[in-house]
MIBA-805416 format. One record per residue: residue number from 1; chain; x, y, z of N, C-alpha, C, CB in turn; residue in three letters. Coordinates in nm, 4 decimals. Glycine has a CB too. Layout:
BEGIN
[NUM,"A",[X,Y,Z],[X,Y,Z],[X,Y,Z],[X,Y,Z],"ala"]
...
//
This chain:
BEGIN
[1,"A",[-1.0385,-0.1825,-0.7292],[-0.9370,-0.2540,-0.6617],[-0.7981,-0.2109,-0.7039],[-0.9550,-0.3975,-0.6838],"unk"]
[2,"A",[-0.7170,-0.3107,-0.7324],[-0.5766,-0.2864,-0.7652],[-0.5609,-0.2149,-0.8989],[-0.5000,-0.4178,-0.7678],"unk"]
[3,"A",[-0.6529,-0.2420,-0.9939],[-0.6466,-0.1740,-1.1230],[-0.6693,-0.0244,-1.1089],[-0.7487,-0.2327,-1.2184],"unk"]
[4,"A",[-0.7641,0.0127,-1.0246],[-0.7915,0.1554,-1.0008],[-0.6728,0.2208,-0.9297],[-0.9214,0.1733,-0.9166],"unk"]
[5,"A",[-0.6103,0.1478,-0.8378],[-0.4913,0.2004,-0.7703],[-0.3772,0.2193,-0.8707],[-0.4473,0.1055,-0.6558],"unk"]
[6,"A",[-0.3596,0.1239,-0.9611],[-0.2585,0.1381,-1.0657],[-0.2872,0.2575,-1.1552],[-0.2511,0.0114,-1.1494],"unk"]
[7,"A",[-0.4153,0.2795,-1.1874],[-0.4563,0.3944,-1.2683],[-0.4230,0.5244,-1.1958],[-0.6075,0.3877,-1.3001],"unk"]
[8,"A",[-0.4432,0.5264,-1.0652],[-0.4105,0.6443,-0.9852],[-0.2586,0.6646,-0.9777],[-0.4699,0.6310,-0.8434],"unk"]
[9,"A",[-0.1822,0.5555,-0.9725],[-0.0359,0.5669,-0.9739],[0.0145,0.6256,-1.1060],[0.0283,0.4294,-0.9501],"unk"]
[10,"A",[-0.0516,0.5917,-1.2158],[-0.0156,0.6513,-1.3451],[-0.0411,0.8019,-1.3406],[-0.0963,0.5855,-1.4614],"unk"]
[11,"A",[-0.1529,0.8425,-1.2805],[-0.1830,0.9859,-1.2674],[-0.0781,1.0556,-1.1818],[-0.3231,1.0066,-1.2063],"unk"]
[12,"A",[-0.0364,0.9905,-1.0732],[0.0663,1.0499,-0.9867],[0.1985,1.0648,-1.0614],[0.0865,0.9643,-0.8603],"unk"]
[13,"A",[0.2311,0.9669,-1.1442],[0.3541,0.9743,-1.2227],[0.3487,1.0885,-1.3230],[0.3790,0.8423,-1.2953],"unk"]
[14,"A",[0.2361,1.1019,-1.3911],[0.2210,1.2122,-1.4868],[0.2276,1.3470,-1.4155],[0.0878,1.1993,-1.5634],"unk"]
[15,"A",[0.1645,1.3551,-1.2977],[0.1712,1.4786,-1.2197],[0.3127,1.5111,-1.1769],[0.0824,1.4684,-1.0978],"unk"]
[16,"A",[0.3888,1.4092,-1.1423],[0.5279,1.4301,-1.1030],[0.6114,1.4794,-1.2203],[0.5873,1.3011,-1.0472],"unk"]
[17,"A",[0.5871,1.4232,-1.3374],[0.6623,1.4659,-1.4552],[0.6298,1.6108,-1.4919],[0.6323,1.3735,-1.5740],"unk"]
[18,"A",[0.5037,1.6484,-1.4826],[0.4645,1.7865,-1.5102],[0.5195,1.8787,-1.4022],[0.3106,1.7993,-1.5190],"unk"]
[19,"A",[0.5153,1.8326,-1.2777],[0.5639,1.9130,-1.1657],[0.7118,1.9443,-1.1737],[0.5358,1.8430,-1.0372],"unk"]
[20,"A",[0.7885,1.8603,-1.2420],[0.9321,1.8850,-1.2557],[0.9579,2.0164,-1.3284],[0.9996,1.7693,-1.3302],"unk"]
[21,"A",[0.8833,2.0432,-1.4331],[0.8980,2.1699,-1.5051],[0.8593,2.2891,-1.4196],[0.8141,2.1685,-1.6309],"unk"]
[22,"A",[0.7555,2.2729,-1.3400],[0.7125,2.3811,-1.2509],[0.8202,2.4091,-1.1466],[0.5786,2.3454,-1.1818],"unk"]
[23,"A",[0.8815,2.3037,-1.0932],[0.9878,2.3223,-0.9938],[1.1102,2.3905,-1.0537],[1.0281,2.1880,-0.9339],"unk"]
[24,"A",[1.1420,2.3584,-1.1776],[1.2550,2.4266,-1.2426],[1.2276,2.5754,-1.2566],[1.2832,2.3653,-1.3808],"unk"]
[25,"A",[1.1047,2.6107,-1.2944],[1.0671,2.7516,-1.3040],[1.0794,2.8193,-1.1676],[0.9232,2.7659,-1.3583],"unk"]
[26,"A",[1.0320,2.7492,-1.0638],[1.0380,2.8054,-0.9284],[1.1830,2.8264,-0.8841],[0.9651,2.7131,-0.8287],"unk"]
[27,"A",[1.2710,2.7318,-0.9149],[1.4125,2.7474,-0.8780],[1.4761,2.8670,-0.9472],[1.4906,2.6209,-0.9125],"unk"]
[28,"A",[1.4430,2.8884,-1.0745],[1.4953,3.0061,-1.1446],[1.4461,3.1348,-1.0793],[1.4543,3.0032,-1.2925],"unk"]
[29,"A",[1.3198,3.1373,-1.0393],[1.2653,3.2543,-0.9706],[1.3358,3.2761,-0.8374],[1.1141,3.2383,-0.9485],"unk"]
[30,"A",[1.3572,3.1681,-0.7617],[1.4272,3.1793,-0.6330],[1.5694,3.2312,-0.6526],[1.4303,3.0431,-0.5611],"unk"]
[31,"A",[1.6369,3.1817,-0.7548],[1.7736,3.2289,-0.7808],[1.7756,3.3780,-0.8095],[1.8354,3.1524,-0.8984],"unk"]
[32,"A",[1.6781,3.4246,-0.8883],[1.6717,3.5675,-0.9172],[1.6438,3.6488,-0.7909],[1.5643,3.5954,-1.0220],"unk"]
[33,"A",[1.5485,3.6008,-0.7102],[1.5161,3.6723,-0.5864],[1.6352,3.6760,-0.4911],[1.3963,3.6070,-0.5172],"unk"]
[34,"A",[1.7017,3.5627,-0.4751],[1.8136,3.5564,-0.3813],[1.9347,3.6333,-0.4327],[1.8518,3.4115,-0.3548],"unk"]
[35,"A",[1.9516,3.6408,-0.5635],[2.0612,3.7199,-0.6185],[2.0438,3.8673,-0.5826],[2.0690,3.7025,-0.7713],"unk"]
[36,"A",[1.9199,3.9145,-0.5899],[1.8929,4.0516,-0.5467],[1.9209,4.0695,-0.3988],[1.7488,4.0894,-0.5770],"unk"]
[37,"A",[1.8864,3.9685,-0.3189],[1.9149,3.9751,-0.1757],[2.0637,3.9751,-0.1470],[1.8496,3.8595,-0.1042],"unk"]
[38,"A",[2.1406,3.8964,-0.2224],[2.2861,3.8928,-0.2021],[2.3510,4.0257,-0.2386],[2.3485,3.7802,-0.2849],"unk"]
[39,"A",[2.2999,4.0893,-0.3428],[2.3531,4.2211,-0.3787],[2.3299,4.3213,-0.2669],[2.2892,4.2715,-0.5084],"unk"]
[40,"A",[2.2149,4.3104,-0.2008],[2.1861,4.4054,-0.0930],[2.2731,4.3785,0.0298],[2.0379,4.3987,-0.0545],"unk"]
[41,"A",[2.3227,4.2552,0.0454],[2.4111,4.2257,0.1585],[2.5421,4.3021,0.1471],[2.4389,4.0755,0.1671],"unk"]
[42,"A",[2.5863,4.3246,0.0255],[2.7093,4.4022,0.0066],[2.6929,4.5445,0.0594],[2.7484,4.4053,-0.1419],"unk"]
[43,"A",[2.5702,4.5936,0.0523],[2.5413,4.7278,0.1035],[2.5180,4.7271,0.2543],[2.4194,4.7859,0.0327],"unk"]
[44,"A",[2.5076,4.6077,0.3126],[2.4842,4.5971,0.4562],[2.3371,4.6055,0.4944],[2.5597,4.7045,0.5273],"unk"]
[45,"A",[2.2468,4.5878,0.3991],[2.1031,4.5954,0.4275],[2.0459,4.4538,0.4320],[2.0287,4.6821,0.3202],"unk"]
[46,"A",[2.0285,4.4021,0.5524],[1.9818,4.2650,0.5707],[1.8330,4.2491,0.5434],[2.0122,4.2190,0.7105],"unk"]
[47,"A",[1.7575,4.3570,0.5537],[1.6124,4.3455,0.5355],[1.5763,4.3014,0.3933],[1.5446,4.4794,0.5671],"unk"]
[48,"A",[1.6586,4.3345,0.2951],[1.6310,4.2889,0.1582],[1.6471,4.1374,0.1472],[1.7247,4.3596,0.0579],"unk"]
[49,"A",[1.7482,4.0842,0.2143],[1.7692,3.9395,0.2135],[1.6543,3.8693,0.2856],[1.9044,3.9036,0.2794],"unk"]
[50,"A",[1.6095,3.9254,0.3963],[1.4972,3.8659,0.4688],[1.3713,3.8670,0.3830],[1.4722,3.9408,0.6009],"unk"]
[51,"A",[1.3478,3.9772,0.3123],[1.2310,3.9842,0.2238],[1.2421,3.8828,0.1101],[1.2156,4.1261,0.1665],"unk"]
[52,"A",[1.3625,3.8630,0.0597],[1.3820,3.7634,-0.0467],[1.3515,3.6232,0.0054],[1.5267,3.7697,-0.1016],"unk"]
[53,"A",[1.3938,3.5932,0.1282],[1.3623,3.4626,0.1878],[1.2123,3.4450,0.2034],[1.4313,3.4470,0.3242],"unk"]
[54,"A",[1.1452,3.5480,0.2517],[1.0001,3.5401,0.2704],[0.9310,3.5184,0.1359],[0.9465,3.6685,0.3386],"unk"]
[55,"A",[0.9746,3.5895,0.0333],[0.9146,3.5722,-0.0996],[0.9359,3.4299,-0.1511],[0.9740,3.6737,-0.1990],"unk"]
[56,"A",[1.0541,3.3758,-0.1290],[1.0813,3.2378,-0.1721],[0.9917,3.1389,-0.0985],[1.2292,3.2021,-0.1486],"unk"]
[57,"A",[0.9766,3.1574,0.0318],[0.8910,3.0679,0.1100],[0.7453,3.0792,0.0672],[0.9040,3.0987,0.2592],"unk"]
[58,"A",[0.6989,3.2006,0.0428],[0.5609,3.2193,-0.0021],[0.5388,3.1587,-0.1405],[0.5255,3.3683,-0.0039],"unk"]
[59,"A",[0.6364,3.1737,-0.2277],[0.6261,3.1145,-0.3613],[0.6173,2.9625,-0.3519],[0.7466,3.1557,-0.4484],"unk"]
[60,"A",[0.6995,2.9035,-0.2667],[0.6974,2.7580,-0.2497],[0.5647,2.7112,-0.1914],[0.8128,2.7131,-0.1595],"unk"]
[61,"A",[0.5150,2.7824,-0.0903],[0.3870,2.7455,-0.0292],[0.2729,2.7586,-0.1296],[0.3590,2.8329,0.0941],"unk"]
[62,"A",[0.2739,2.8651,-0.2068],[0.1693,2.8864,-0.3064],[0.1745,2.7790,-0.4145],[0.1828,3.0254,-0.3694],"unk"]
[63,"A",[0.2944,2.7498,-0.4642],[0.3085,2.6453,-0.5654],[0.2648,2.5098,-0.5121],[0.4525,2.6379,-0.6140],"unk"]
[64,"A",[0.3058,2.4785,-0.3908],[0.2682,2.3499,-0.3324],[0.1185,2.3371,-0.3122],[0.3385,2.3304,-0.2007],"unk"]
[65,"A",[0.0576,2.4411,-0.2597],[-0.0870,2.4376,-0.2370],[-0.1660,2.4289,-0.3658],[-0.1302,2.5592,-0.1601],"unk"]
[66,"A",[-0.1303,2.5117,-0.4634],[-0.2033,2.5114,-0.5906],[-0.1833,2.3822,-0.6686],[-0.1600,2.6290,-0.6758],"unk"]
[67,"A",[-0.0610,2.3318,-0.6704],[-0.0374,2.2082,-0.7457],[-0.1064,2.0891,-0.6797],[0.1133,2.1812,-0.7581],"unk"]
[68,"A",[-0.1068,2.0836,-0.5474],[-0.1751,1.9738,-0.4783],[-0.3250,1.9799,-0.5004],[-0.1447,1.9773,-0.3288],"unk"]
[69,"A",[-0.3810,2.0986,-0.4864],[-0.5246,2.1151,-0.5065],[-0.5641,2.0829,-0.6500],[-0.5674,2.2573,-0.4710],"unk"]
[70,"A",[-0.4886,2.1331,-0.7464],[-0.5232,2.1068,-0.8866],[-0.5072,1.9591,-0.9209],[-0.4362,2.1917,-0.9799],"unk"]
[71,"A",[-0.4019,1.8932,-0.8666],[-0.3842,1.7507,-0.8944],[-0.4993,1.6700,-0.8351],[-0.2495,1.7009,-0.8384],"unk"]
[72,"A",[-0.5387,1.7005,-0.7121],[-0.6490,1.6269,-0.6485],[-0.7796,1.6465,-0.7245],[-0.6663,1.6718,-0.5026],"unk"]
[73,"A",[-0.8091,1.7707,-0.7631],[-0.9320,1.7964,-0.8383],[-0.9305,1.7255,-0.9731],[-0.9514,1.9466,-0.8587],"unk"]
[74,"A",[-0.8190,1.7314,-1.0421],[-0.8083,1.6649,-1.1716],[-0.8239,1.5134,-1.1569],[-0.6738,1.6982,-1.2378],"unk"]
[75,"A",[-0.7643,1.4577,-1.0531],[-0.7747,1.3129,-1.0309],[-0.9183,1.2722,-0.9986],[-0.6809,1.2694,-0.9169],"unk"]
[76,"A",[-0.9859,1.3499,-0.9152],[-1.1218,1.3142,-0.8734],[-1.2236,1.3388,-0.9844],[-1.1611,1.3935,-0.7489],"unk"]
[77,"A",[-1.2119,1.4529,-1.0520],[-1.3134,1.4918,-1.1497],[-1.2919,1.4262,-1.2864],[-1.3143,1.6424,-1.1652],"unk"]
[78,"A",[-1.1663,1.4109,-1.3284],[-1.1401,1.3642,-1.4647],[-1.0774,1.2246,-1.4673],[-1.0489,1.4625,-1.5365],"unk"]
[79,"A",[-0.9661,1.2069,-1.3945],[-0.8857,1.0860,-1.4112],[-0.9558,0.9594,-1.3614],[-0.7546,1.1023,-1.3390],"unk"]
[80,"A",[-1.0079,0.9606,-1.2394],[-1.0708,0.8394,-1.1860],[-1.1967,0.7986,-1.2626],[-1.1053,0.8599,-1.0403],"unk"]
[81,"A",[-1.2839,0.8934,-1.3042],[-1.3978,0.8509,-1.3868],[-1.3568,0.7909,-1.5220],[-1.4893,0.9686,-1.4105],"unk"]
[82,"A",[-1.2405,0.8281,-1.5735],[-1.1934,0.7719,-1.7005],[-1.1554,0.6244,-1.6877],[-1.0739,0.8514,-1.7514],"unk"]
[83,"A",[-1.1399,0.5748,-1.5657],[-1.1008,0.4349,-1.5463],[-1.2056,0.3400,-1.6034],[-1.0792,0.4056,-1.3973],"unk"]
[84,"A",[-1.3321,0.3814,-1.6022],[-1.4376,0.2953,-1.6561],[-1.4249,0.2767,-1.8073],[-1.5744,0.3535,-1.6228],"unk"]
[85,"A",[-1.3533,0.3662,-1.8744],[-1.3336,0.3573,-2.0194],[-1.2109,0.2747,-2.0574],[-1.3210,0.4962,-2.0781],"unk"]
[86,"A",[-1.1318,0.2352,-1.9575],[-1.0088,0.1597,-1.9827],[-1.0450,0.0173,-2.0253],[-0.9172,0.1580,-1.8561],"unk"]
[87,"A",[-0.9825,-0.0335,-2.1331],[-1.0091,-0.1718,-2.1751],[-0.9711,-0.2720,-2.0650],[-0.9317,-0.2040,-2.3046],"unk"]
[88,"A",[-1.0371,-0.3869,-2.0667],[-1.0168,-0.4876,-1.9621],[-0.8721,-0.5353,-1.9564],[-1.1093,-0.6065,-1.9849],"unk"]
[89,"A",[-0.8084,-0.5498,-2.0712],[-0.6694,-0.5971,-2.0743],[-0.5759,-0.4959,-2.0075],[-0.6245,-0.6230,-2.2199],"unk"]
[90,"A",[-0.5977,-0.3667,-2.0337],[-0.5169,-0.2628,-1.9701],[-0.5453,-0.2571,-1.8205],[-0.5441,-0.1259,-2.0348],"unk"]
[91,"A",[-0.6708,-0.2757,-1.7834],[-0.7063,-0.2772,-1.6411],[-0.6355,-0.3909,-1.5682],[-0.8583,-0.2904,-1.6237],"unk"]
[92,"A",[-0.6264,-0.5052,-1.6339],[-0.5550,-0.6188,-1.5750],[-0.4064,-0.5878,-1.5597],[-0.5740,-0.7448,-1.6612],"unk"]
[93,"A",[-0.3486,-0.5209,-1.6589],[-0.2072,-0.4823,-1.6500],[-0.1861,-0.3798,-1.5390],[-0.1581,-0.4253,-1.7847],"unk"]
[94,"A",[-0.2822,-0.2895,-1.5219],[-0.2708,-0.1888,-1.4160],[-0.2764,-0.2520,-1.2768],[-0.3819,-0.0847,-1.4301],"unk"]
[95,"A",[-0.3363,-0.3700,-1.2659],[-0.3414,-0.4403,-1.1366],[-0.2016,-0.4779,-1.0879],[-0.4282,-0.5668,-1.1479],"unk"]
[96,"A",[-0.1076,-0.4966,-1.1800],[0.0287,-0.5338,-1.1410],[0.1104,-0.4140,-1.0954],[0.0990,-0.6020,-1.2564],"unk"]
[97,"A",[0.0706,-0.2947,-1.1359],[0.1503,-0.1757,-1.1080],[0.1734,-0.1504,-0.9588],[0.0836,-0.0563,-1.1685],"unk"]
[98,"A",[0.0714,-0.1646,-0.8713],[0.1005,-0.1437,-0.7280],[0.2057,-0.2396,-0.6726],[-0.0266,-0.1585,-0.6475],"unk"]
[99,"A",[0.2161,-0.3604,-0.7297],[0.3165,-0.4555,-0.6832],[0.4567,-0.4173,-0.7292],[0.2825,-0.5950,-0.7320],"unk"]
[100,"A",[0.4649,-0.3429,-0.8388],[0.5952,-0.3009,-0.8910],[0.6448,-0.1716,-0.8275],[0.5874,-0.2837,-1.0411],"unk"]
[101,"A",[0.5574,-0.1012,-0.7592],[0.5931,0.0289,-0.7029],[0.7111,0.0225,-0.6062],[0.4741,0.0877,-0.6324],"unk"]
[102,"A",[0.7183,-0.0734,-0.5132],[0.8363,-0.0768,-0.4247],[0.9676,-0.0940,-0.5009],[0.8220,-0.1896,-0.3242],"unk"]
[103,"A",[0.9669,-0.1756,-0.6053],[1.0894,-0.1933,-0.6836],[1.1279,-0.0635,-0.7542],[1.0716,-0.3064,-0.7866],"unk"]
[104,"A",[1.0284,0.0094,-0.8044],[1.0565,0.1383,-0.8680],[1.1098,0.2382,-0.7665],[0.9304,0.1939,-0.9354],"unk"]
[105,"A",[1.0564,0.2337,-0.6449],[1.1048,0.3240,-0.5397],[1.2493,0.2918,-0.5038],[1.0155,0.3140,-0.4142],"unk"]
[106,"A",[1.2827,0.1643,-0.4968],[1.4205,0.1252,-0.4664],[1.5140,0.1716,-0.5784],[1.4309,-0.0285,-0.4470],"unk"]
[107,"A",[1.4703,0.1570,-0.7028],[1.5502,0.2054,-0.8153],[1.5691,0.3563,-0.8109],[1.4853,0.1656,-0.9464],"unk"]
[108,"A",[1.4641,0.4277,-0.7707],[1.4751,0.5737,-0.7590],[1.5735,0.6128,-0.6505],[1.3385,0.6357,-0.7299],"unk"]
[109,"A",[1.5731,0.5395,-0.5388],[1.6704,0.5671,-0.4326],[1.8125,0.5449,-0.4828],[1.6432,0.4782,-0.3096],"unk"]
[110,"A",[1.8306,0.4379,-0.5601],[1.9628,0.4117,-0.6158],[2.0077,0.5216,-0.7092],[1.9637,0.2800,-0.6884],"unk"]
[111,"A",[1.9141,0.5724,-0.7890],[1.9481,0.6804,-0.8813],[1.9737,0.8106,-0.8064],[1.8365,0.6999,-0.9839],"unk"]
[112,"A",[1.8955,0.8362,-0.7024],[1.9080,0.9609,-0.6277],[2.0361,0.9658,-0.5462],[1.7887,0.9793,-0.5364],"unk"]
[113,"A",[2.0652,0.8602,-0.4729],[2.1794,0.8609,-0.3823],[2.3053,0.7993,-0.4418],[2.1439,0.7885,-0.2572],"unk"]
[114,"A",[2.2932,0.7359,-0.5559],[2.4088,0.6680,-0.6134],[2.4199,0.5288,-0.5544],[2.5385,0.7482,-0.5887],"unk"]
[115,"A",[2.4757,0.4382,-0.6299],[2.4775,0.2990,-0.5857],[2.5664,0.2765,-0.4645],[2.5230,0.2104,-0.6980],"unk"]
[116,"A",[2.6738,0.3528,-0.4490],[2.7625,0.3313,-0.3338],[2.7158,0.4071,-0.2107],[2.9046,0.3731,-0.3682],"unk"]
[117,"A",[2.6764,0.5330,-0.2305],[2.6390,0.6149,-0.1157],[2.5076,0.5698,-0.0528],[2.6285,0.7600,-0.1572],"unk"]
[118,"A",[2.4159,0.5198,-0.1333],[2.2857,0.4830,-0.0804],[2.2654,0.3344,-0.0676],[2.1797,0.5390,-0.1655],"unk"]
[119,"A",[2.3746,0.2588,-0.0613],[2.3630,0.1136,-0.0579],[2.2811,0.0653,0.0620],[2.5013,0.0507,-0.0548],"unk"]
[120,"A",[2.2996,0.1299,0.1776],[2.2210,0.0891,0.2958],[2.0723,0.1115,0.2734],[2.2669,0.1664,0.4207],"unk"]
[121,"A",[2.0366,0.2274,0.2129],[1.8956,0.2574,0.1872],[1.8378,0.1605,0.0850],[1.8793,0.4021,0.1381],"unk"]
[122,"A",[1.9152,0.1322,-0.0182],[1.8678,0.0416,-0.1225],[1.8495,-0.0986,-0.0653],[1.9661,0.0390,-0.2416],"unk"]
[123,"A",[1.9477,-0.1465,0.0097],[1.9380,-0.2800,0.0698],[1.8232,-0.2859,0.1698],[2.0703,-0.3183,0.1388],"unk"]
[124,"A",[1.8085,-0.1818,0.2501],[1.6978,-0.1777,0.3463],[1.5627,-0.1772,0.2770],[1.7099,-0.0553,0.4355],"unk"]
[125,"A",[1.5503,-0.0992,0.1705],[1.4250,-0.0965,0.0945],[1.3949,-0.2299,0.0297],[1.4302,0.0111,-0.0114],"unk"]
[126,"A",[1.4998,-0.2955,-0.0217],[1.4815,-0.4266,-0.0828],[1.4353,-0.5284,0.0212],[1.6118,-0.4735,-0.1492],"unk"]
[127,"A",[1.5002,-0.5287,0.1375],[1.4624,-0.6247,0.2419],[1.3221,-0.5982,0.2945],[1.5624,-0.6198,0.3570],"unk"]
[128,"A",[1.2863,-0.4711,0.3095],[1.1516,-0.4369,0.3552],[1.0473,-0.4804,0.2526],[1.1403,-0.2856,0.3816],"unk"]
[129,"A",[1.0758,-0.4586,0.1255],[0.9841,-0.5016,0.0197],[0.9707,-0.6529,0.0184],[1.0323,-0.4519,-0.1173],"unk"]
[130,"A",[1.0820,-0.7219,0.0325],[1.0805,-0.8679,0.0345],[1.0013,-0.9201,0.1541],[1.2237,-0.9227,0.0380],"unk"]
[131,"A",[1.0226,-0.8606,0.2714],[0.9501,-0.9028,0.3914],[0.8008,-0.8753,0.3782],[1.0057,-0.8317,0.5150],"unk"]
[132,"A",[0.7651,-0.7610,0.3200],[0.6237,-0.7282,0.3020],[0.5579,-0.8244,0.2046],[0.6077,-0.5841,0.2525],"unk"]
[133,"A",[0.6248,-0.8524,0.0932],[0.5699,-0.9473,-0.0044],[0.5558,-1.0858,0.0576],[0.6594,-0.9542,-0.1298],"unk"]
[134,"A",[0.6523,-1.1252,0.1384],[0.6474,-1.2557,0.2044],[0.5302,-1.2613,0.3019],[0.7798,-1.2846,0.2781],"unk"]
[135,"A",[0.5117,-1.1528,0.3790],[0.4020,-1.1488,0.4761],[0.2664,-1.1478,0.4050],[0.4153,-1.0250,0.5673],"unk"]
[136,"A",[0.2548,-1.0735,0.2955],[0.1284,-1.0685,0.2220],[0.0969,-1.2008,0.1543],[0.1323,-0.9577,0.1186],"unk"]
[137,"A",[0.2005,-1.2739,0.1161],[0.1799,-1.4041,0.0526],[0.1461,-1.5119,0.1548],[0.3040,-1.4445,-0.0261],"unk"]
[138,"A",[0.1546,-1.4805,0.2823],[0.1184,-1.5762,0.3855],[0.2351,-1.6504,0.4454],[0.0236,-1.6733,0.3310],"unk"]
[139,"A",[0.3562,-1.6094,0.4117],[0.4733,-1.6741,0.4692],[0.5021,-1.8069,0.4016],[0.4544,-1.6947,0.6182],"unk"]
[140,"A",[0.5978,-1.8778,0.4563],[0.6410,-2.0057,0.3996],[0.5523,-2.1168,0.4527],[0.7899,-2.0343,0.4328],"unk"]
[141,"A",[0.5173,-2.2113,0.3659],[0.4454,-2.3300,0.4084],[0.2953,-2.3133,0.4175],[0.4961,-2.3731,0.5384],"unk"]
[142,"A",[0.2411,-2.2051,0.3645],[0.0950,-2.1907,0.3701],[0.0338,-2.2127,0.2353],[0.0557,-2.0539,0.4223],"unk"]
//
C-alpha cells in the first residue's frame, strides 16, 4: 500500500540524487563538444557544429535510456523486495511520505523559480494540493 509507495519514493529520491552527478558529467561533455563546434564555425564549416549537436543528442538519449533502464531494474530486482525487511515502525512512517510529496513538490517549485517569479505556480500547486486533499477526505460535513 502506501508504505510500499513511500519506499519507492525514497528510491526515486536516491536515484535523482545520483543522477545529478551524471548530469553534471554530461554537461561538461556537451560543453567540450560544443566548444569544438564553435571553433569550427570560425572557419565557416557548419558540418562540425551539426555533428557536435548530433553527438550531444545521442549522448543525452543514451544517458536517459540507460539510467531509466538501470533504475527500473534496480527498483524491481533489489529495492522493492527489500521492503519486506523494513521494520514495522519505518513502514508506518513511509505511509506518510506519499501525502507529503505534493508539499515537497511545491517547495521545489519555489526553489526552482524563486519565490517572486514562481508565485503563481506555487499558489496554484498549493491550491491544487489543498483541493485534492479535501476531495480525498470526503469534503466538508462527511
